[in-house]
C-alpha positions in Angstrom: 189.0 12.2 168.8 190.6 13.3 165.2 192.1 10.3 163.5 191.5 12.2 160.2 192.8 15.6 158.5 192.5 16.7 154.5 194.4 20.6 153.7 193.5 22.2 150.4 196.9 23.5 149.4 196.1 26.5 147.1 195.4 29.9 149.5 195.2 26.9 152.3 198.2 24.7 153.5 200.9 27.4 151.1 201.1 30.3 151.7 201.0 33.1 148.9 204.7 32.7 148.1 203.2 29.2 147.4 205.6 28.2 151.3 204.7 25.4 153.7 205.3 26.7 156.4 208.7 24.7 158.4 206.4 24.4 160.8 204.4 22.6 159.5 207.1 19.4 159.3 206.6 19.4 163.4 203.0 19.2 163.6 202.9 16.5 160.8 205.9 14.6 163.0 203.6 14.6 165.8 199.9 13.7 163.6 201.8 10.5 163.1 203.7 9.8 166.2 199.1 9.5 167.2 198.3 8.1 163.7 196.6 10.0 162.4 196.3 9.8 158.3 197.0 13.9 156.9 196.5 14.1 153.6 197.4 17.2 151.0 193.9 16.9 149.8 193.9 18.5 146.1 193.1 19.7 142.0 197.1 19.9 142.1 198.4 16.4 140.4 200.4 13.4 142.9 202.6 13.7 140.8 203.5 17.2 141.6 201.4 17.1 145.2 204.3 13.9 146.3 207.5 16.6 145.1 206.1 19.0 147.4 206.2 16.1 150.3 209.8 15.0 149.3 210.3 13.5 152.5 207.4 12.5 154.4 205.7 11.4 150.6 206.0 7.7 152.3 203.8 8.2 155.7 200.8 11.1 154.3 197.6 10.6 152.3 197.2 13.0 148.7 193.6 13.8 147.4 195.2 14.3 143.9 193.0 16.2 141.0 190.1 17.0 143.2 189.7 13.7 144.8 190.3 11.5 142.1 192.9 10.2 142.4 194.0 9.0 146.0 196.9 7.5 147.4 198.8 7.0 150.5 201.8 5.2 151.9 202.2 4.7 147.8 199.3 2.6 147.1 196.5 4.1 145.0 193.0 3.5 146.7 190.6 5.4 144.9 191.1 6.0 141.5 187.7 7.8 139.3 188.0 8.7 135.7 186.3 10.0 133.2 185.0 7.5 129.9 187.2 9.0 126.3 183.6 10.7 124.8 183.1 12.8 127.4 186.2 13.6 127.7 186.6 14.2 123.8 183.1 16.6 123.8 184.8 18.4 127.4 187.6 19.5 124.6 186.4 19.9 121.9 184.3 23.4 123.6 187.8 23.7 125.5 189.3 25.0 122.3 186.4 27.4 121.8 186.6 28.7 124.3 188.2 32.4 124.4 191.6 32.8 126.0 190.9 29.8 127.9 193.3 26.6 127.3 193.0 22.6 128.2 194.7 20.4 130.4 193.6 17.1 130.0 195.0 15.0 133.3 195.8 11.8 133.2 196.9 8.4 135.7 200.2 8.9 133.8 200.7 12.6 133.3 199.3 16.0 132.0 198.7 16.9 128.2 198.1 20.4 126.8 198.1 21.1 123.0 200.2 24.9 123.6 203.2 26.0 123.5 201.9 29.6 124.9 204.6 30.7 127.6 201.9 31.9 129.7 199.7 28.0 129.2 203.2 26.0 130.4 204.1 28.6 133.8 200.8 28.2 135.0 200.7 24.0 133.8 204.2 24.0 135.8 202.6 25.2 138.7 200.8 22.9 139.3 201.9 19.4 136.9 205.7 17.7 137.6 204.6 15.6 134.8 202.9 16.6 131.8 202.9 16.2 127.9 202.6 18.9 125.3 201.2 16.8 121.8 199.7 17.9 118.8 195.5 16.3 119.7 194.4 15.8 123.2 191.1 14.0 121.6 193.8 10.9 121.0 195.5 10.9 123.8 195.5 6.8 126.0 195.4 7.1 129.5 193.1 7.0 132.6 191.5 10.4 132.4 190.5 12.1 135.8 190.1 15.4 134.7 189.4 18.1 132.6 190.7 21.2 133.1 190.1 24.2 131.6 192.9 27.2 132.4 191.2 30.2 131.9 193.1 33.5 131.6 189.8 35.7 131.3 187.9 34.2 135.0 187.0 30.9 135.1 184.1 32.1 137.5 182.5 34.4 134.5 183.2 33.2 131.2 184.1 29.6 131.4 182.3 27.9 133.9 179.2 29.0 131.9 180.3 26.7 128.4 180.0 24.3 130.1 176.4 24.8 131.7 174.6 21.5 129.6 176.6 19.3 131.5 176.0 20.3 135.5 173.9 17.9 136.0 175.8 15.2 134.2 179.0 16.3 135.1 180.6 17.7 138.4 181.8 20.9 137.1 183.7 22.9 140.0 185.5 26.5 139.7 188.3 26.2 141.3 190.7 29.3 141.2 190.4 32.4 140.2 192.0 30.9 136.1 191.3 27.0 136.9 187.7 25.2 135.7 187.9 22.1 136.8 185.4 19.0 135.6 185.7 15.4 136.2 182.2 12.4 136.1 178.9 13.1 137.6 179.8 13.4 142.1 183.6 13.0 142.1 184.7 15.4 144.1 187.1 16.0 147.2 184.8 15.1 149.1 183.5 12.3 147.7 187.0 10.8 148.4 187.0 11.7 151.7 183.4 9.9 152.5 185.0 7.1 150.4 188.2 6.9 153.0 185.9 7.3 155.9 184.1 3.2 154.7 187.5 2.6 153.5 189.1 3.3 157.2 186.3 3.1 159.2 186.9 6.7 160.4 183.4 8.5 161.5 182.6 12.2 159.9 183.2 14.3 163.8 186.7 12.3 163.0 187.7 13.9 160.9 189.1 18.0 160.3 189.3 19.2 156.6 190.5 23.0 155.8 189.3 25.2 152.2 188.8 28.5 150.4 188.0 28.1 146.8 184.7 26.3 145.3 186.3 23.0 144.9 186.2 22.5 148.2 183.0 22.9 149.0 181.5 19.0 149.2 184.2 18.3 151.5 183.6 20.5 154.3 180.5 18.6 154.2 182.9 15.1 154.3 183.3 16.5 158.6 182.0 17.7 160.7 185.3 19.9 161.6 185.4 22.3 158.8 187.0 24.5 158.5 186.8 27.9 156.0 190.1 30.1 155.3 189.9 33.8 156.2 190.4 33.9 152.6 187.9 32.2 151.8 185.7 31.8 148.5 182.3 33.0 150.6 180.6 30.3 149.0 182.3 28.3 151.2 182.1 30.5 154.4 178.8 29.7 154.1 179.2 25.7 154.2 182.2 25.0 156.8 181.4 24.7 160.6 183.8 27.2 161.8 187.2 29.7 160.7 190.7 29.8 160.3 193.0 31.8 160.1 194.1 32.8 156.8 196.7 31.3 154.2 199.4 33.7 154.8 199.1 32.8 158.4 200.0 29.9 159.0 196.2 29.2 159.7 195.7 25.7 158.8 199.0 24.7 161.1 197.2 27.3 163.7 194.6 25.4 164.2 195.5 21.6 164.6 197.9 22.6 166.9 194.8 24.5 168.8 192.4 21.8 168.1 194.7 18.9 169.4 196.5 20.4 172.0 200.3 20.0 170.8 
């Protein structure tokens, strides 16, 4: 029996127009009736996710900022932060990456140093709360992750700048222009493992959906692991099953199929 379902957002639950299929809310209500927890597991900020699911936010779980911050029914369950000294090192490297900008992701807000319109446009897609500051290294907040918005492409550009940190930290390509850096071993998969322990949910009672490289560990956290048909090839190698493309409402259709909803 499935007790926990966790889905990535971009490229997974959301279609290419950044929309949630209306049928999702009907399925969510049925999951709630069956006492099945549904979690949005995303690199997005908690406040962004809570706004997207405004009418059901008090009944669902949010695994935000790639597993660094988890909230369920309005209650904080997990917080995995970076130490300030490490964050400062990452910021200083990020400032020198061509065509890239640092987004410092805190518990209270996200922070940026640039007023570049391209950056603002991208930040506003994923961060409901953000501030423009003069110096990211002076920010006082619980730092969840350091993110690079890379307009050349994160996999081929900014990712290479942090090769020396890959043994010490979790460095994840989370989208075509996004690179997320969290504390060592902190990712969506770890968050789900901790939630399974906390809520007494088994590996085989967990279902997950994803499409990109920041979903790799999440695929290993559940027996029912689904890569979208539009997923990165490396994710498809790790996932046990497939779901139709995000443009075809793949997550909702697969949940209905497996749970006979």
